[in-house]
N, C-alpha and C positions, 0 to 999 in steps of 0.2 A: 385675734391678736390684740384688738383694741380692748377687749375685756380684761386681758391680763395686765395691760399697761394701766388701765383705770384702777385695777385692784391694787397694784403696786404703789400707785400714787396715793391711794386712800389709806394705806396701812401706815400707822405710826412708827417711826424708825426706833423709838425707845422700846416698843413692844418686840420688834425683831431683834434688837440687841439683847434684851433680856432673855429671849428664847435661845438665841445663839449661845449665850454664856451658860445658861442652864444645860443646854445639850452638851456643850464641851465638858462641863463638870461631870455629868453622867458618864460620858465616854471615858474620861480619865479615871473615874472610880471603877468602872467595869473592867477597864484594861489593867489597872493595878490589882484588882481581885483575881483576874485571870492569870496574871504573872505570878502572884503569890501562890496560887493554888498549883500551877505548873511546877514551880520550885519545890513546894512542899511535897507533891507527889514524886517528883524525880529524886529528891534527897532522902526521903524518909520511908518510901516503900521498899521492901526487901528485894534485892537483885534477883533472887531466884523466883520471885513471884511472877508467874506467867502472865497475869492480867495487868501488870504494870504498863506495858505499852498500849493496851487497849484504853486504859484510863487516861494516859497522856494524849492519845488520839481524840478521845471524847472531850477532853478539857479544851484542846486546841481547836478542834473542827466544829464542835456542835455549840450553837448559841446557848449560853447559860449551862454549858457542860461543867463549868467550875462549880455551879450551884449543885448539880447532881453529885459531884464528888464530895463536897462538903456535907450534903445531907446523907448520902448512902455509904460511901466508903470510909471517909475519915473517922467517924466515931468507931467503926468496926476495927480499923487499924490501930487507933489509940487503945482500945480495949484489949486487943490481942498482943500488941507489941510494946505498949506503954509509951509510945512516941508518936 
């Protein structure tokens, strides 16, 4: 317990603040990308497309699922449907 207290007292607060702000910025960017990809998939994938629900699940549940959608599915959808 004493080692934790001494570590915290040795750390500069400005470093902690910069780390916190950078982490929050990354979290906001990833959340925005995830939301944009979910909306894109939900609105632009054909309703009769049986894998639409699978992609929505992957985007929402898998870390960086939004990136998999952007890399693997979105270019194919744009090529096939033009949207």
